[in-house]
PyMOL CGO cylinders between C-alpha atoms (Angstrom):
from pymol import cmd
from pymol.cgo import CYLINDER

trace = [
    CYLINDER, -6.71, -16.35, 18.04, -6.11, -13.22, 20.11, 0.3, 1, 1, 1, 1, 1, 1,
    CYLINDER, -6.11, -13.22, 20.11, -7.35, -11.18, 17.18, 0.3, 1, 1, 1, 1, 1, 1,
    CYLINDER, -7.35, -11.18, 17.18, -10.78, -12.83, 17.25, 0.3, 1, 1, 1, 1, 1, 1,
    CYLINDER, -10.78, -12.83, 17.25, -13.67, -11.10, 18.95, 0.3, 1, 1, 1, 1, 1, 1,
    CYLINDER, -13.67, -11.10, 18.95, -14.89, -12.82, 22.07, 0.3, 1, 1, 1, 1, 1, 1,
    CYLINDER, -14.89, -12.82, 22.07, -18.29, -13.30, 20.46, 0.3, 1, 1, 1, 1, 1, 1,
    CYLINDER, -18.29, -13.30, 20.46, -16.68, -15.09, 17.48, 0.3, 1, 1, 1, 1, 1, 1,
    CYLINDER, -16.68, -15.09, 17.48, -14.89, -17.71, 19.58, 0.3, 1, 1, 1, 1, 1, 1,
    CYLINDER, -14.89, -17.71, 19.58, -16.19, -21.25, 19.23, 0.3, 1, 1, 1, 1, 1, 1,
    CYLINDER, -16.19, -21.25, 19.23, -17.60, -22.43, 22.57, 0.3, 1, 1, 1, 1, 1, 1,
    CYLINDER, -17.60, -22.43, 22.57, -19.06, -25.73, 21.41, 0.3, 1, 1, 1, 1, 1, 1,
    CYLINDER, -19.06, -25.73, 21.41, -16.61, -27.48, 19.09, 0.3, 1, 1, 1, 1, 1, 1,
    CYLINDER, -16.61, -27.48, 19.09, -14.00, -29.32, 21.13, 0.3, 1, 1, 1, 1, 1, 1,
    CYLINDER, -14.00, -29.32, 21.13, -10.79, -30.70, 19.63, 0.3, 1, 1, 1, 1, 1, 1,
    CYLINDER, -10.79, -30.70, 19.63, -7.36, -31.89, 20.71, 0.3, 1, 1, 1, 1, 1, 1,
    CYLINDER, -7.36, -31.89, 20.71, -4.38, -29.59, 20.53, 0.3, 1, 1, 1, 1, 1, 1,
    CYLINDER, -4.38, -29.59, 20.53, -0.74, -30.56, 20.99, 0.3, 1, 1, 1, 1, 1, 1,
    CYLINDER, -0.74, -30.56, 20.99, -0.16, -27.86, 23.62, 0.3, 1, 1, 1, 1, 1, 1,
    CYLINDER, -0.16, -27.86, 23.62, -3.16, -28.75, 25.78, 0.3, 1, 1, 1, 1, 1, 1,
    CYLINDER, -3.16, -28.75, 25.78, -4.16, -31.89, 27.59, 0.3, 1, 1, 1, 1, 1, 1,
    CYLINDER, -4.16, -31.89, 27.59, -7.51, -33.33, 26.64, 0.3, 1, 1, 1, 1, 1, 1,
    CYLINDER, -7.51, -33.33, 26.64, -10.22, -31.70, 24.58, 0.3, 1, 1, 1, 1, 1, 1,
    CYLINDER, -10.22, -31.70, 24.58, -10.36, -27.92, 24.32, 0.3, 1, 1, 1, 1, 1, 1,
    CYLINDER, -10.36, -27.92, 24.32, -12.43, -25.31, 22.50, 0.3, 1, 1, 1, 1, 1, 1,
    CYLINDER, -12.43, -25.31, 22.50, -11.29, -21.93, 21.23, 0.3, 1, 1, 1, 1, 1, 1,
    CYLINDER, -11.29, -21.93, 21.23, -12.91, -20.31, 24.24, 0.3, 1, 1, 1, 1, 1, 1,
    CYLINDER, -12.91, -20.31, 24.24, -11.06, -22.57, 26.69, 0.3, 1, 1, 1, 1, 1, 1,
    CYLINDER, -11.06, -22.57, 26.69, -7.77, -21.86, 24.93, 0.3, 1, 1, 1, 1, 1, 1,
    CYLINDER, -7.77, -21.86, 24.93, -8.40, -18.11, 25.05, 0.3, 1, 1, 1, 1, 1, 1,
    CYLINDER, -8.40, -18.11, 25.05, -9.32, -18.15, 28.72, 0.3, 1, 1, 1, 1, 1, 1,
    CYLINDER, -9.32, -18.15, 28.72, -6.14, -20.07, 29.49, 0.3, 1, 1, 1, 1, 1, 1,
    CYLINDER, -6.14, -20.07, 29.49, -3.98, -17.60, 27.56, 0.3, 1, 1, 1, 1, 1, 1,
    CYLINDER, -3.98, -17.60, 27.56, -5.64, -14.64, 29.25, 0.3, 1, 1, 1, 1, 1, 1,
    CYLINDER, -5.64, -14.64, 29.25, -5.24, -16.22, 32.70, 0.3, 1, 1, 1, 1, 1, 1,
    CYLINDER, -5.24, -16.22, 32.70, -1.46, -16.34, 32.21, 0.3, 1, 1, 1, 1, 1, 1,
    CYLINDER, -1.46, -16.34, 32.21, -1.06, -12.57, 31.95, 0.3, 1, 1, 1, 1, 1, 1,
    CYLINDER, -1.06, -12.57, 31.95, -3.37, -10.04, 33.63, 0.3, 1, 1, 1, 1, 1, 1,
    CYLINDER, -3.37, -10.04, 33.63, -1.98, -7.30, 31.35, 0.3, 1, 1, 1, 1, 1, 1,
    CYLINDER, -1.98, -7.30, 31.35, -2.88, -9.30, 28.26, 0.3, 1, 1, 1, 1, 1, 1,
    CYLINDER, -2.88, -9.30, 28.26, -6.33, -9.99, 29.69, 0.3, 1, 1, 1, 1, 1, 1,
    CYLINDER, -6.33, -9.99, 29.69, -6.90, -6.30, 30.33, 0.3, 1, 1, 1, 1, 1, 1,
    CYLINDER, -6.90, -6.30, 30.33, -5.71, -5.29, 26.86, 0.3, 1, 1, 1, 1, 1, 1,
    CYLINDER, -5.71, -5.29, 26.86, -7.79, -8.00, 25.18, 0.3, 1, 1, 1, 1, 1, 1,
    CYLINDER, -7.79, -8.00, 25.18, -10.96, -6.97, 27.04, 0.3, 1, 1, 1, 1, 1, 1,
    CYLINDER, -10.96, -6.97, 27.04, -10.64, -3.27, 26.16, 0.3, 1, 1, 1, 1, 1, 1,
    CYLINDER, -10.64, -3.27, 26.16, -9.92, -3.99, 22.49, 0.3, 1, 1, 1, 1, 1, 1,
    CYLINDER, -9.92, -3.99, 22.49, -12.82, -6.45, 22.36, 0.3, 1, 1, 1, 1, 1, 1,
    CYLINDER, -12.82, -6.45, 22.36, -15.21, -3.87, 23.80, 0.3, 1, 1, 1, 1, 1, 1,
    CYLINDER, -15.21, -3.87, 23.80, -14.09, -1.23, 21.30, 0.3, 1, 1, 1, 1, 1, 1,
    CYLINDER, -14.09, -1.23, 21.30, -14.38, -3.67, 18.39, 0.3, 1, 1, 1, 1, 1, 1,
    CYLINDER, -14.38, -3.67, 18.39, -17.85, -4.73, 19.57, 0.3, 1, 1, 1, 1, 1, 1,
    CYLINDER, -17.85, -4.73, 19.57, -18.98, -1.09, 19.75, 0.3, 1, 1, 1, 1, 1, 1,
    CYLINDER, -18.98, -1.09, 19.75, -17.64, -0.46, 16.26, 0.3, 1, 1, 1, 1, 1, 1,
    CYLINDER, -17.64, -0.46, 16.26, -19.26, -3.56, 14.78, 0.3, 1, 1, 1, 1, 1, 1,
    CYLINDER, -19.26, -3.56, 14.78, -22.63, -2.76, 16.38, 0.3, 1, 1, 1, 1, 1, 1,
    CYLINDER, -22.63, -2.76, 16.38, -22.40, 0.97, 15.65, 0.3, 1, 1, 1, 1, 1, 1,
    CYLINDER, -22.40, 0.97, 15.65, -22.67, 1.99, 19.32, 0.3, 1, 1, 1, 1, 1, 1,
    CYLINDER, -22.67, 1.99, 19.32, -20.82, 5.29, 19.54, 0.3, 1, 1, 1, 1, 1, 1,
    CYLINDER, -20.82, 5.29, 19.54, -21.97, 6.02, 23.10, 0.3, 1, 1, 1, 1, 1, 1,
    CYLINDER, -21.97, 6.02, 23.10, -20.56, 2.72, 24.32, 0.3, 1, 1, 1, 1, 1, 1,
    CYLINDER, -20.56, 2.72, 24.32, -17.36, 3.33, 22.33, 0.3, 1, 1, 1, 1, 1, 1,
    CYLINDER, -17.36, 3.33, 22.33, -16.90, 6.75, 23.91, 0.3, 1, 1, 1, 1, 1, 1,
    CYLINDER, -16.90, 6.75, 23.91, -17.67, 5.49, 27.41, 0.3, 1, 1, 1, 1, 1, 1,
    CYLINDER, -17.67, 5.49, 27.41, -15.17, 2.66, 27.01, 0.3, 1, 1, 1, 1, 1, 1,
    CYLINDER, -15.17, 2.66, 27.01, -12.50, 5.15, 25.95, 0.3, 1, 1, 1, 1, 1, 1,
    CYLINDER, -12.50, 5.15, 25.95, -13.24, 7.36, 28.97, 0.3, 1, 1, 1, 1, 1, 1,
    CYLINDER, -13.24, 7.36, 28.97, -13.12, 4.38, 31.33, 0.3, 1, 1, 1, 1, 1, 1,
    CYLINDER, -13.12, 4.38, 31.33, -9.82, 3.33, 29.79, 0.3, 1, 1, 1, 1, 1, 1,
    CYLINDER, -9.82, 3.33, 29.79, -8.22, 6.61, 30.85, 0.3, 1, 1, 1, 1, 1, 1,
    CYLINDER, -8.22, 6.61, 30.85, -8.57, 5.54, 34.49, 0.3, 1, 1, 1, 1, 1, 1,
    CYLINDER, -8.57, 5.54, 34.49, -6.64, 2.30, 33.94, 0.3, 1, 1, 1, 1, 1, 1,
    CYLINDER, -6.64, 2.30, 33.94, -3.06, 1.51, 33.03, 0.3, 1, 1, 1, 1, 1, 1,
    CYLINDER, -3.06, 1.51, 33.03, -2.38, -0.37, 29.81, 0.3, 1, 1, 1, 1, 1, 1,
    CYLINDER, -2.38, -0.37, 29.81, 0.72, -1.44, 27.87, 0.3, 1, 1, 1, 1, 1, 1,
    CYLINDER, 0.72, -1.44, 27.87, 2.34, 1.37, 25.87, 0.3, 1, 1, 1, 1, 1, 1,
    CYLINDER, 2.34, 1.37, 25.87, 1.11, 0.22, 22.47, 0.3, 1, 1, 1, 1, 1, 1,
    CYLINDER, 1.11, 0.22, 22.47, -2.50, -0.05, 23.69, 0.3, 1, 1, 1, 1, 1, 1,
    CYLINDER, -2.50, -0.05, 23.69, -2.26, 3.32, 25.45, 0.3, 1, 1, 1, 1, 1, 1,
    CYLINDER, -2.26, 3.32, 25.45, -0.96, 4.91, 22.23, 0.3, 1, 1, 1, 1, 1, 1,
    CYLINDER, -0.96, 4.91, 22.23, -3.85, 3.42, 20.26, 0.3, 1, 1, 1, 1, 1, 1,
    CYLINDER, -3.85, 3.42, 20.26, -6.38, 4.62, 22.85, 0.3, 1, 1, 1, 1, 1, 1,
    CYLINDER, -6.38, 4.62, 22.85, -4.91, 8.14, 22.80, 0.3, 1, 1, 1, 1, 1, 1,
    CYLINDER, -4.91, 8.14, 22.80, -5.10, 8.17, 19.00, 0.3, 1, 1, 1, 1, 1, 1,
    CYLINDER, -5.10, 8.17, 19.00, -8.75, 7.08, 19.09, 0.3, 1, 1, 1, 1, 1, 1,
    CYLINDER, -8.75, 7.08, 19.09, -9.50, 9.81, 21.61, 0.3, 1, 1, 1, 1, 1, 1,
    CYLINDER, -9.50, 9.81, 21.61, -7.68, 12.41, 19.51, 0.3, 1, 1, 1, 1, 1, 1,
    CYLINDER, -7.68, 12.41, 19.51, -9.81, 11.62, 16.46, 0.3, 1, 1, 1, 1, 1, 1,
    CYLINDER, -9.81, 11.62, 16.46, -13.12, 11.12, 18.26, 0.3, 1, 1, 1, 1, 1, 1,
    CYLINDER, -13.12, 11.12, 18.26, -15.11, 13.49, 16.00, 0.3, 1, 1, 1, 1, 1, 1,
    CYLINDER, -15.11, 13.49, 16.00, -14.19, 11.76, 12.72, 0.3, 1, 1, 1, 1, 1, 1,
    CYLINDER, -14.19, 11.76, 12.72, -14.82, 8.42, 14.43, 0.3, 1, 1, 1, 1, 1, 1,
    CYLINDER, -14.82, 8.42, 14.43, -18.28, 9.63, 15.44, 0.3, 1, 1, 1, 1, 1, 1,
    CYLINDER, -18.28, 9.63, 15.44, -18.97, 10.57, 11.82, 0.3, 1, 1, 1, 1, 1, 1,
    CYLINDER, -18.97, 10.57, 11.82, -17.84, 7.11, 10.71, 0.3, 1, 1, 1, 1, 1, 1,
    CYLINDER, -17.84, 7.11, 10.71, -20.33, 5.56, 13.15, 0.3, 1, 1, 1, 1, 1, 1,
    CYLINDER, -20.33, 5.56, 13.15, -23.17, 7.67, 11.76, 0.3, 1, 1, 1, 1, 1, 1,
    CYLINDER, -23.17, 7.67, 11.76, -22.45, 7.69, 8.01, 0.3, 1, 1, 1, 1, 1, 1,
    CYLINDER, -22.45, 7.69, 8.01, -22.23, 4.87, 5.51, 0.3, 1, 1, 1, 1, 1, 1,
    CYLINDER, -22.23, 4.87, 5.51, -20.13, 6.70, 2.92, 0.3, 1, 1, 1, 1, 1, 1,
    CYLINDER, -20.13, 6.70, 2.92, -16.67, 5.37, 2.20, 0.3, 1, 1, 1, 1, 1, 1,
    CYLINDER, -16.67, 5.37, 2.20, -13.95, 6.10, -0.32, 0.3, 1, 1, 1, 1, 1, 1,
    CYLINDER, -13.95, 6.10, -0.32, -13.08, 2.40, -0.43, 0.3, 1, 1, 1, 1, 1, 1,
    CYLINDER, -13.08, 2.40, -0.43, -14.76, 1.70, -3.80, 0.3, 1, 1, 1, 1, 1, 1,
    CYLINDER, -14.76, 1.70, -3.80, -13.02, 4.66, -5.43, 0.3, 1, 1, 1, 1, 1, 1,
    CYLINDER, -13.02, 4.66, -5.43, -9.67, 3.52, -4.03, 0.3, 1, 1, 1, 1, 1, 1,
    CYLINDER, -9.67, 3.52, -4.03, -10.34, 0.05, -5.45, 0.3, 1, 1, 1, 1, 1, 1,
    CYLINDER, -10.34, 0.05, -5.45, -11.07, 1.49, -8.90, 0.3, 1, 1, 1, 1, 1, 1,
    CYLINDER, -11.07, 1.49, -8.90, -7.89, 3.59, -8.80, 0.3, 1, 1, 1, 1, 1, 1,
    CYLINDER, -7.89, 3.59, -8.80, -5.86, 0.53, -7.79, 0.3, 1, 1, 1, 1, 1, 1,
    CYLINDER, -5.86, 0.53, -7.79, -7.33, -1.53, -10.62, 0.3, 1, 1, 1, 1, 1, 1,
    CYLINDER, -7.33, -1.53, -10.62, -6.56, 1.19, -13.18, 0.3, 1, 1, 1, 1, 1, 1,
    CYLINDER, -6.56, 1.19, -13.18, -2.96, 1.43, -11.93, 0.3, 1, 1, 1, 1, 1, 1,
    CYLINDER, -2.96, 1.43, -11.93, -2.61, -2.34, -12.23, 0.3, 1, 1, 1, 1, 1, 1,
    CYLINDER, -2.61, -2.34, -12.23, -3.93, -2.21, -15.82, 0.3, 1, 1, 1, 1, 1, 1,
    CYLINDER, -3.93, -2.21, -15.82, -1.41, 0.49, -16.68, 0.3, 1, 1, 1, 1, 1, 1,
    CYLINDER, -1.41, 0.49, -16.68, 1.40, -1.48, -15.02, 0.3, 1, 1, 1, 1, 1, 1,
    CYLINDER, 1.40, -1.48, -15.02, 0.53, -4.75, -16.74, 0.3, 1, 1, 1, 1, 1, 1,
    CYLINDER, 0.53, -4.75, -16.74, 0.27, -3.07, -20.15, 0.3, 1, 1, 1, 1, 1, 1,
    CYLINDER, 0.27, -3.07, -20.15, 3.90, -1.85, -20.10, 0.3, 1, 1, 1, 1, 1, 1,
    CYLINDER, 3.90, -1.85, -20.10, 2.70, 1.36, -21.72, 0.3, 1, 1, 1, 1, 1, 1,
    CYLINDER, 2.70, 1.36, -21.72, -0.10, 1.60, -24.25, 0.3, 1, 1, 1, 1, 1, 1,
    CYLINDER, -0.10, 1.60, -24.25, 0.41, 2.83, -27.79, 0.3, 1, 1, 1, 1, 1, 1,
    CYLINDER, 0.41, 2.83, -27.79, -2.47, 5.29, -27.45, 0.3, 1, 1, 1, 1, 1, 1,
    CYLINDER, -2.47, 5.29, -27.45, -4.74, 6.62, -24.74, 0.3, 1, 1, 1, 1, 1, 1,
    CYLINDER, -4.74, 6.62, -24.74, -7.76, 5.16, -26.57, 0.3, 1, 1, 1, 1, 1, 1,
    CYLINDER, -7.76, 5.16, -26.57, -6.37, 1.63, -26.14, 0.3, 1, 1, 1, 1, 1, 1,
    CYLINDER, -6.37, 1.63, -26.14, -5.86, 2.24, -22.39, 0.3, 1, 1, 1, 1, 1, 1,
    CYLINDER, -5.86, 2.24, -22.39, -9.36, 3.71, -22.10, 0.3, 1, 1, 1, 1, 1, 1,
    CYLINDER, -9.36, 3.71, -22.10, -10.90, 0.73, -23.91, 0.3, 1, 1, 1, 1, 1, 1,
    CYLINDER, -10.90, 0.73, -23.91, -9.04, -1.73, -21.69, 0.3, 1, 1, 1, 1, 1, 1,
    CYLINDER, -9.04, -1.73, -21.69, -10.33, 0.05, -18.57, 0.3, 1, 1, 1, 1, 1, 1,
    CYLINDER, -10.33, 0.05, -18.57, -13.90, 0.12, -19.88, 0.3, 1, 1, 1, 1, 1, 1,
    CYLINDER, -13.90, 0.12, -19.88, -13.76, -3.57, -20.76, 0.3, 1, 1, 1, 1, 1, 1,
    CYLINDER, -13.76, -3.57, -20.76, -12.34, -4.57, -17.37, 0.3, 1, 1, 1, 1, 1, 1,
    CYLINDER, -12.34, -4.57, -17.37, -15.09, -2.68, -15.53, 0.3, 1, 1, 1, 1, 1, 1,
    CYLINDER, -15.09, -2.68, -15.53, -17.75, -4.07, -17.89, 0.3, 1, 1, 1, 1, 1, 1,
    CYLINDER, -17.75, -4.07, -17.89, -18.79, -0.55, -18.87, 0.3, 1, 1, 1, 1, 1, 1,
    CYLINDER, -18.79, -0.55, -18.87, -19.20, -1.35, -22.57, 0.3, 1, 1, 1, 1, 1, 1,
    CYLINDER, -19.20, -1.35, -22.57, -22.08, -3.75, -21.85, 0.3, 1, 1, 1, 1, 1, 1,
    CYLINDER, -22.08, -3.75, -21.85, -25.26, -2.01, -23.12, 0.3, 1, 1, 1, 1, 1, 1,
    CYLINDER, -25.26, -2.01, -23.12, -27.52, -3.98, -20.73, 0.3, 1, 1, 1, 1, 1, 1,
    CYLINDER, -27.52, -3.98, -20.73, -25.61, -2.85, -17.63, 0.3, 1, 1, 1, 1, 1, 1,
    CYLINDER, -25.61, -2.85, -17.63, -27.47, -0.52, -15.29, 0.3, 1, 1, 1, 1, 1, 1,
    CYLINDER, -27.47, -0.52, -15.29, -25.28, 1.85, -13.25, 0.3, 1, 1, 1, 1, 1, 1,
    CYLINDER, -25.28, 1.85, -13.25, -25.43, 1.55, -9.48, 0.3, 1, 1, 1, 1, 1, 1,
    CYLINDER, -25.43, 1.55, -9.48, -26.87, 4.65, -7.84, 0.3, 1, 1, 1, 1, 1, 1,
    CYLINDER, -26.87, 4.65, -7.84, -24.78, 6.57, -5.35, 0.3, 1, 1, 1, 1, 1, 1,
    CYLINDER, -24.78, 6.57, -5.35, -26.79, 7.09, -2.20, 0.3, 1, 1, 1, 1, 1, 1,
    CYLINDER, -26.79, 7.09, -2.20, -26.31, 7.98, 1.42, 0.3, 1, 1, 1, 1, 1, 1,
    CYLINDER, -26.31, 7.98, 1.42, -28.17, 6.40, 4.31, 0.3, 1, 1, 1, 1, 1, 1,
    CYLINDER, -28.17, 6.40, 4.31, -27.89, 7.39, 7.91, 0.3, 1, 1, 1, 1, 1, 1,
    CYLINDER, -27.89, 7.39, 7.91, -27.80, 4.26, 10.05, 0.3, 1, 1, 1, 1, 1, 1,
    CYLINDER, -27.80, 4.26, 10.05, -29.29, 4.08, 13.48, 0.3, 1, 1, 1, 1, 1, 1,
    CYLINDER, -29.29, 4.08, 13.48, -28.02, 1.92, 16.28, 0.3, 1, 1, 1, 1, 1, 1,
    CYLINDER, -28.02, 1.92, 16.28, -29.60, -1.51, 16.73, 0.3, 1, 1, 1, 1, 1, 1,
    CYLINDER, -29.60, -1.51, 16.73, -30.33, -3.33, 19.94, 0.3, 1, 1, 1, 1, 1, 1,
    CYLINDER, -30.33, -3.33, 19.94, -28.16, -6.43, 20.40, 0.3, 1, 1, 1, 1, 1, 1,
    CYLINDER, -28.16, -6.43, 20.40, -29.88, -9.75, 19.94, 0.3, 1, 1, 1, 1, 1, 1,
    CYLINDER, -29.88, -9.75, 19.94, -30.44, -12.01, 22.95, 0.3, 1, 1, 1, 1, 1, 1,
    CYLINDER, -30.44, -12.01, 22.95, -27.96, -14.62, 21.67, 0.3, 1, 1, 1, 1, 1, 1,
    CYLINDER, -27.96, -14.62, 21.67, -25.26, -11.95, 21.27, 0.3, 1, 1, 1, 1, 1, 1,
    CYLINDER, -25.26, -11.95, 21.27, -25.94, -10.71, 24.79, 0.3, 1, 1, 1, 1, 1, 1,
    CYLINDER, -25.94, -10.71, 24.79, -25.56, -14.23, 26.18, 0.3, 1, 1, 1, 1, 1, 1,
    CYLINDER, -25.56, -14.23, 26.18, -22.32, -14.85, 24.26, 0.3, 1, 1, 1, 1, 1, 1,
    CYLINDER, -22.32, -14.85, 24.26, -20.67, -11.56, 25.19, 0.3, 1, 1, 1, 1, 1, 1,
    CYLINDER, -20.67, -11.56, 25.19, -21.54, -11.73, 28.86, 0.3, 1, 1, 1, 1, 1, 1,
    CYLINDER, -21.54, -11.73, 28.86, -20.05, -8.77, 30.67, 0.3, 1, 1, 1, 1, 1, 1,
    CYLINDER, -20.05, -8.77, 30.67, -19.12, -6.97, 27.45, 0.3, 1, 1, 1, 1, 1, 1,
    CYLINDER, -19.12, -6.97, 27.45, -22.72, -6.03, 26.70, 0.3, 1, 1, 1, 1, 1, 1,
    CYLINDER, -22.72, -6.03, 26.70, -23.29, -3.47, 29.41, 0.3, 1, 1, 1, 1, 1, 1,
    CYLINDER, -23.29, -3.47, 29.41, -25.96, -1.10, 28.13, 0.3, 1, 1, 1, 1, 1, 1,
    CYLINDER, -25.96, -1.10, 28.13, -24.34, 1.67, 26.10, 0.3, 1, 1, 1, 1, 1, 1,
    CYLINDER, -24.34, 1.67, 26.10, -25.02, 5.29, 26.87, 0.3, 1, 1, 1, 1, 1, 1,
    CYLINDER, -25.02, 5.29, 26.87, -27.07, 7.13, 24.29, 0.3, 1, 1, 1, 1, 1, 1,
    CYLINDER, -27.07, 7.13, 24.29, -25.64, 10.17, 22.63, 0.3, 1, 1, 1, 1, 1, 1,
]
cmd.load_cgo(trace, "trace")
């Protein structure tokens, strides 16, 4: 549950849990856990803010949160992660602005390796090639190839419901 974003916690559905008395929601459970340890609360809040900025493509807010984090003390693992993010701030900025990813290519490579592994060696390269083409549905004459394109995304304003759910996490981000 600590890995969930604060905005994704369920505020309305109450249920019983063996470790809690009475009815609780995910939000109530999270607030209780965070009230036990101030260090955990601090770490959870900073990570939530960074994840929110990443999900909403708000680089200015991301950068401001990192700068504000330098003034505070955090557990070693969180501090190491924050230093790493600060070290690679330029590539992170590019990731906020661009929609290109090598994920699909990595997925294709992985699938081809799995085909080779499951075949225990093919008698000829043509058989391997045909198996790959069949698995990717490339032999279908009616198939239209997907175009490769690049779009530059712009930041969006958060919706009112998101602002109400996040509470203090939605301080207006600085523009870059």
